[in-house]
N, C-alpha and C positions, 0 to 999 in steps of 0.2 A: 291676385287679390281683387282686381276689378271684376273678374268673372264671378267670384264668390258673392260680392256685394250685389251684383246684378241679379244673380239667381235668388238670393235672399229677398230682395225687394220684389222680384216677380212673384214669388210664392206668397208673400204677405199681401200684395195688392190683389192678386187673384183670389186669395181666400176671403179678403174683405168684400170683393165684388160678388163672390159666390153667396155670401151670407146676406149682404144688404142691397146690392144693385140688381143682379141678374133676375131674381124672382119677380121683382116689381116691374122691371122692363119687359120681361116675358108676358106677364099678365096684361100690361098696358097694350102690347102689340096684339095679343089674342082678342082683347075687347074691341079692337077697331074693325074686325072682320066678322062676317057671318060664314058659317060652315055647314056642310051637308052631313058630315060624319065626325064623331068624336075623335077618330084617328087623325083627322086633319088638324084638330085643335092640339092634340098631343105632339104632332110632328112640328108644327110651327112653334109651339112653346119650347120644345127641346132644342130646336135650331137656334132660336133667339137666345136661349140660355147659354148654349155652348159658344155662340159667336160673341156674346158679351163677356164671357169668361176668357176666351182667347184674346180679345182686345185688351182686357185688363191685364192679362199675362204679358202682352207686348208692351203695354204702357209701363208696367212695373219693371220690366227688363230695361227699357230705355231710361227710366228714372234712376234705377240702380247703376246703370252704365255711366250716366252723367255724374252721379254722386261719387262713384268709384274713380272716375277720371280726375276729379278734384282732389281726391285723397292720395292718389299715386304720385310719387315723385317722378319727374321726367328723367329719362336715362341720360347718364353722363357720357359724353363722347370723349375718348382719349385724345389729347392734343399732341 
């Protein structure tokens, strides 16, 4: 059950980051540099976008893992 909660949280956080965070972060990073080619702009923007989404996925997984750990009952050891 803990894995299911972690996966669900990871998907939700990654989706929210894809919609709200990653495009703005990628644009801010591209605005800080000057480029010789439009391809360089696209490469940096794509890289930042993917890195931000991957980090959001990891953060969502960790968050779900912590929530799932609180909900799971500890295993009973036979005495």
